[in-house]
N, C-alpha and C positions, 0 to 999 in steps of 0.2 A: 357368803363368799361369792365373788364375781363369777359370771359365766366363763367357762373355759372351753376351748375347742375340743380338748380331750377330757370329757366329763367323767373322770374316774375319781371316786371319793377316797379309795385306798387300795393298796396292792399288798396282799399277804404272801409271804414266802418263807423259806427256810434257807439259811446260809449253809455253806459246805460243812461246817462243823455242827450243824443241828440247831443253831440259834434261830428262834422264831422272830421274824421281823415284819413290821408294818411300815409301808411307805405311803405317804399322803402329801398333797399339796401343802406348802407352807402357809401359815396364817399369821396375821398381826399379833395374835395372842401367844405366838411362839418366841417372843423376844427373850423372856427369862430362860427358857430352855436352851435357846441358841447361845446366850451368854454363858450358861453353865457348861455347855458342850465345848465352847471355845477354850474355857479354862482347862479342859481335859486334854487339849492338844499340846504336844511337846513344842518346844521352841522351834525345832526343825520343821514340824508340820505347819506351824503358824507362818514361818518365813516362806515355805514353799507355796502356801496359799496366797499370801498378800505381797510377797517379794519385798517385805520390809519387816523390821523387828517390832511387830504390833504386840502389845502386852495385854490389851483388853479392848473390847468393842464399845465405843461410845454410843450415846443415844441416837445420834444421826446415822451411824453405821447400822445399828440394829433396826432402825426404821426403814432404811433403804433395803436391807436384806430380807425383811419379813413382810413389808407392804408392797406387794407386786400386783400387776394387772392380769397375770396368767395368760397373756398373749405375747406382748413384747418383752415382758420380764416374768420369768416363771422359775419356781424352785420346788423340788421335792425334799421332804425331810424324812429320814428313816429313824424309827424308834424300835426298841424291843417290844414285841407283841405282849410279852408277859409282864413287862415293866414300862408302860407307855410314857412314863415321865422321864425315861432315860433316852436321850437323843444319841444316835450313833453316827449320823452323817447327813450331808446335804449336797444336792447337786442343783445347779442353777444355770440358766442362760439369760443373756441380755441381747436383744436384737441389735445389730449394727445399723445405725440410722442411715448411713450412706450406702449400705448394701442390705436391703430388706430381707433377702433370702439367706443371710448369714447371721449367726449369733455367736457371741463370745460365751464360752462355757467354762465352768469351774466345778470340781468335785472335791469334797473334803470328807474324810472319814476319821473319827477319833482313833488315836493310836492303838488302843486295845483291840480294835476290830479291823485293823488293816490286815491285808493278806488273806481275807476270808471270802472274797468275791463280792463284797458289798459295793465297792467302788464301781465295778463293772456293771452291776445291777442298776445302780443309780444313774450311770451314764446311759444305759439302755432305756430306762424309763424316761429320761430327759429327752432322748432322741425321739421317742414316740410322741411326747407332748409337743416337741418342736415341729415335727413333720405335720401334725394336726394344725399347727398355727402358720403353716406355709414356709417354714424354714427348711432349706435344702442342704445347708452345710454348717458344721460347727467349726469354730476357730478357738484355739487355746494357746495361751502364752505360758510357757513352762520353763522353769529354771533347768539349765543343762544337767544339773546334779540330781534332778528329780527323775531318776531312771525308771521307777515303776509307772509313773504317769506317761512318760514318753513311750515306754514299751506297750502300754495299753492302747494308746492312740495309734501307734504303728500297727498293732494287731488289727485295728479297724481300717487299715489302708491309708492312714494319714500321709499327706505330703508335708514335709518339714523343711524349714529353712531357718537360718539364724536371723533373728529380728534385731537384737542388740547384744552387747557383750554379756555372755552368760545366759541369754534367753533364747529359746526356740519357739518359733511360730509354727503351729500344726493346724492343717485344715483337713477335716474329715467329711466326706460326702455321706449323707444320711439315707440315700436310696438303698434299701436292702439288696436290690439286684446288683448293685455295684460293689458290695462289700466282699472282701476276700473270704475264703473258707478258713476261718481261724476260730479259736475258742471264744474270744470276745465277740466276734461277729455272730456266732451261733447263739450266744446269750441275747444279743440285741434282737435277732430275728425271732427267737422264742418268746421274748417279752412282748414284741409287737403282735404276734399271733394271739397270745393270751389276752392282751388288752382288747383286741378286736373281738374276741369271744365274750368279753365282759360287757361290751357296750350294748348289745341288743336287750339283755335282761334289764339293765338300768333304764334304757329308753322305754321299755314296756312298762316298768313300774311308774315312770314319771308321766306316761301318757303322751310322749312325743312320738313323732313319726320320722 
């Protein structure tokens, strides 16, 4: 796997309902798992993610979604720790070429695991990876009807405006010092602290300084 600014191999945690989860950087070998996870999404979840009636991911889409450089394009994939072949969700960012400190972000969680805190966790982990790569702000384009995602972004202090009919553009600053005191912000800060605690042990094992 390519070098990454945030060199974390995996992040283990438990969701609010006790589900054990592993989150790791996506790999090219995840194409089949990603395609299977997409099929578990409802029509509504697919439309919210792609803003179009996509029925399945073609080979080019799977290649784009799984073959990333971990700097300008990064993605985390969440799986069940006790059933690692079962994908639960993905979060990804793509750096905006004309604004290098901004990245477009998207988070997708399979319907069976929505409402358990996984989306917030994936967004928090994505923010940590993005900050390590020099990104200072997330930008999301969200359907107006996607109330859960808009609420999550607003919980992180997002500024929002209408981008086009039915679509909201939301910008979120990633500096923990600028985040509001909210449940989602506390998760983001806690994840950042835990990841920083993980780094020295890995660096020591790898012999880096």
